[in-house]
KOLVEX-214048 format. One line per field, with one value per residue: chain; residue in one letter; residue number from 1; x, y, z of N, C-alpha, C in turn. Coordinates in steps of 0.02 Angstrom, whole numbers, plus 50000, padded with zeros to 5 digits. Layout:
<dovexs>
c	c(A|...)
r	c(a|...)
k	c(NUM|...)
n_c1	c(X|...)
n_c2	c(Y|...)
n_c3	c(Z|...)
ca_c1	c(X|...)
ca_c2	c(Y|...)
ca_c3	c(Z|...)
c_c1	c(X|...)
c_c2	c(Y|...)
c_c3	c(Z|...)
</dovexs>
This chain:
<dovexs>
c	c(A|A|A|A|A|A|A|A|A|A|A|A|A|A|A|A|A|A|A|A|A|A|A|A|A|A|A|A|A|A|A|A|A|A|A|A|A|A|A|A|A|A|A|A|A|A|A|A|A|A|A|A|A|A|A|A|A|A|A|A|A|A|A|A|A|A|A|A|A|A|A|A|A|A|A|A|A|A|A|A|A|A|A|A|A|A|A|A|A|A|A|A|A|A|A|A|A|A|A|A|A|A|A|A|A|A|A)
r	c(x|x|x|x|x|x|x|x|x|x|x|x|x|x|x|x|x|x|x|x|x|x|x|x|x|x|x|x|x|x|x|x|x|x|x|x|x|x|x|x|x|x|x|x|x|x|x|x|x|x|x|x|x|x|x|x|x|x|x|x|x|x|x|x|x|x|x|x|x|x|x|x|x|x|x|x|x|x|x|x|x|x|x|x|x|x|x|x|x|x|x|x|x|x|x|x|x|x|x|x|x|x|x|x|x|x|x)
k	c(1|2|3|4|5|6|7|8|9|10|11|12|13|14|15|16|17|18|19|20|21|22|23|24|25|26|27|28|29|30|31|32|33|34|35|36|37|38|39|40|41|42|43|44|45|46|47|48|49|50|51|52|53|54|55|56|57|58|59|60|61|62|63|64|65|66|67|68|69|70|71|72|73|74|75|76|77|78|79|80|81|82|83|84|85|86|87|88|89|90|91|92|93|94|95|96|97|98|99|100|101|102|103|104|105|106|107)
n_c1	c(53239|53250|53224|53228|53180|53137|53240|53354|53490|53497|53530|53458|53328|53176|53087|52991|52977|52987|53014|53083|53221|53324|53491|53596|53680|53603|53597|53506|53408|53336|53233|53209|53101|53098|53231|53291|53378|53452|53452|53571|53583|53657|53635|53594|53532|53611|53663|53745|53779|53726|53659|53668|53594|53508|53475|53521|53621|53740|53706|53612|53450|53281|53154|53121|53037|53022|53121|53235|53335|53458|53500|53640|53658|53656|53574|53417|53335|53186|53169|53065|53069|53183|53151|53206|53273|53383|53535|53630|53779|53804|53890|53857|53893|53851|53798|53725|53606|53444|53331|53158|53029|52920|52828|52698|52629|52495|52442)
n_c2	c(53928|53943|54031|54028|53903|53760|53667|53740|53836|53941|54070|54086|54098|54188|54300|54405|54470|54628|54685|54663|54681|54705|54726|54801|54696|54589|54539|54492|54570|54563|54641|54612|54614|54537|54490|54609|54650|54673|54553|54483|54403|54304|54305|54173|54139|54109|54137|54286|54392|54476|54638|54772|54773|54735|54872|55037|55115|55170|55101|55015|54946|54968|54948|54903|54973|54997|54991|55052|55039|55149|55257|55251|55127|55104|55091|55154|55171|55160|55175|55161|55127|55185|55310|55366|55403|55305|55299|55185|55099|54963|54881|54896|55006|55155|55299|55415|55480|55530|55617|55576|55688|55724|55817|55840|55730|55636|55562)
n_c3	c(55865|56038|56188|56359|56385|56487|56494|56480|56554|56704|56662|56546|56584|56605|56701|56700|56564|56483|56364|56201|56095|55949|55883|55756|55723|55742|55870|56017|56137|56295|56406|56574|56706|56822|56849|56841|56741|56577|56466|56357|56202|56072|55889|55868|55984|56092|56259|56305|56398|56551|56568|56675|56841|56996|57100|57166|57111|56984|56825|56879|56922|56982|56939|56789|56660|56525|56374|56250|56100|56056|55915|55912|55957|56094|56256|56311|56455|56549|56714|56832|56966|57021|56982|56865|56703|56614|56525|56445|56391|56274|56338|56468|56540|56624|56543|56563|56683|56713|56813|56831|56799|56923|56955|56909|56950|57014|57161)
ca_c1	c(53276|53210|53255|53184|53155|53152|53303|53411|53514|53466|53543|53408|53261|53148|53032|52941|53005|52948|53031|53135|53248|53383|53535|53614|53713|53549|53596|53441|53408|53271|53230|53172|53087|53112|53302|53313|53433|53439|53489|53596|53592|53681|53581|53572|53499|53659|53671|53809|53790|53675|53677|53636|53579|53464|53506|53508|53679|53750|53691|53568|53379|53233|53092|53127|52970|53030|53188|53245|53403|53468|53534|53710|53654|53657|53508|53383|53291|53143|53174|53022|53086|53231|53125|53258|53288|53453|53566|53685|53811|53790|53934|53828|53917|53802|53819|53691|53546|53406|53272|53092|52991|52860|52792|52628|52604|52442|52442)
ca_c2	c(53953|53952|54061|54020|53833|53730|53629|53786|53860|53999|54131|54089|54102|54255|54301|54454|54511|54687|54709|54627|54722|54679|54778|54791|54632|54542|54516|54496|54597|54556|54674|54567|54646|54491|54489|54679|54653|54666|54493|54486|54339|54313|54291|54103|54128|54091|54190|54321|54423|54520|54709|54799|54730|54765|54920|55110|55149|55171|55038|54973|54960|54943|54929|54916|54979|54990|55011|55059|55043|55215|55253|55232|55060|55102|55081|55206|55130|55193|55140|55196|55111|55235|55372|55393|55378|55289|55288|55139|55069|54890|54847|54903|55067|55209|55360|55468|55462|55590|55607|55584|55744|55698|55875|55836|55662|55634|55497)
ca_c3	c(55922|56100|56246|56416|56391|56551|56489|56478|56619|56737|56623|56493|56613|56607|56750|56681|56510|56466|56296|56161|56043|55915|55857|55685|55716|55758|55939|56047|56206|56329|56473|56620|56770|56878|56863|56836|56694|56507|56446|56289|56168|56004|55839|55873|56048|56146|56309|56305|56464|56580|56571|56732|56898|57046|57145|57159|57086|56912|56789|56920|56913|57033|56903|56718|56631|56453|56352|56177|56077|56024|55849|55924|55983|56167|56284|56346|56499|56597|56778|56879|57034|57039|56954|56821|56636|56614|56461|56457|56333|56269|56386|56534|56573|56624|56512|56600|56721|56719|56855|56800|56828|56959|56980|56892|56969|57066|57197)
c_c1	c(53227|53254|53205|53155|53178|53220|53364|53429|53479|53472|53493|53337|53240|53089|52975|52970|52957|52965|53086|53156|53307|53425|53553|53650|53665|53556|53528|53448|53340|53276|53184|53164|53104|53184|53330|53377|53408|53485|53509|53608|53617|53625|53553|53538|53544|53668|53741|53824|53727|53703|53636|53624|53532|53503|53488|53566|53682|53740|53650|53496|53339|53166|53099|53057|52970|53102|53189|53319|53409|53499|53608|53716|53674|53586|53482|53330|53252|53142|53130|53036|53136|53209|53177|53251|53362|53476|53629|53715|53790|53836|53908|53852|53864|53832|53789|53629|53507|53344|53208|53057|52925|52814|52717|52594|52552|52444|52374)
c_c2	c(53961|53984|54054|53951|53803|53694|53674|53810|53922|54064|54140|54101|54176|54254|54346|54498|54569|54716|54667|54673|54685|54739|54761|54727|54574|54508|54531|54521|54592|54590|54632|54601|54601|54493|54559|54685|54657|54607|54496|54415|54351|54296|54220|54088|54108|54151|54218|54350|54460|54590|54739|54749|54768|54814|54992|55148|55151|55101|54989|54996|54935|54923|54948|54916|54970|55008|55013|55057|55109|55206|55234|55162|55055|55090|55142|55169|55175|55149|55179|55182|55161|55305|55407|55364|55365|55274|55247|55116|54996|54850|54854|54964|55122|55272|55420|55440|55527|55577|55615|55641|55718|55757|55872|55770|55668|55564|55486)
c_c3	c(55979|56152|56302|56425|56458|56550|56488|56548|56643|56695|56565|56520|56619|56654|56729|56626|56492|56396|56266|56104|56011|55891|55785|55672|55730|55826|55970|56119|56234|56396|56517|56687|56829|56897|56866|56796|56623|56486|56372|56263|56099|55956|55842|55940|56104|56193|56305|56373|56487|56582|56629|56785|56945|57090|57130|57128|57011|56882|56831|56914|56972|56999|56831|56688|56555|56433|56275|56163|56039|55955|55855|55950|56056|56190|56317|56387|56543|56660|56827|56951|57062|57016|56911|56751|56634|56542|56473|56389|56331|56315|56458|56572|56569|56594|56547|56636|56734|56762|56814|56837|56858|56980|56964|56912|57023|57097|57224)
</dovexs>
């Protein structure tokens, strides 16, 4: 299986992947900083959908730094561009958004 081959469409292209995770159904999720999405592929590598998009609102990112799949198989995303931790469902709906504490940050 290949994801991101030149012969594949734009939905398979990755500009700056920062993490790859799988769920219990073996679906593949790739967080991509360039597109600011989490790309979902089935176990055979077929593109299913993008989760999230660029922006400052619900289910939107400005800088995906890392992500994890929770035990409930949702996503926990560190978005330093928006200075928030975001909790999203696999369908892309935002469950919660918590500000990152910057009180101890030195610039």
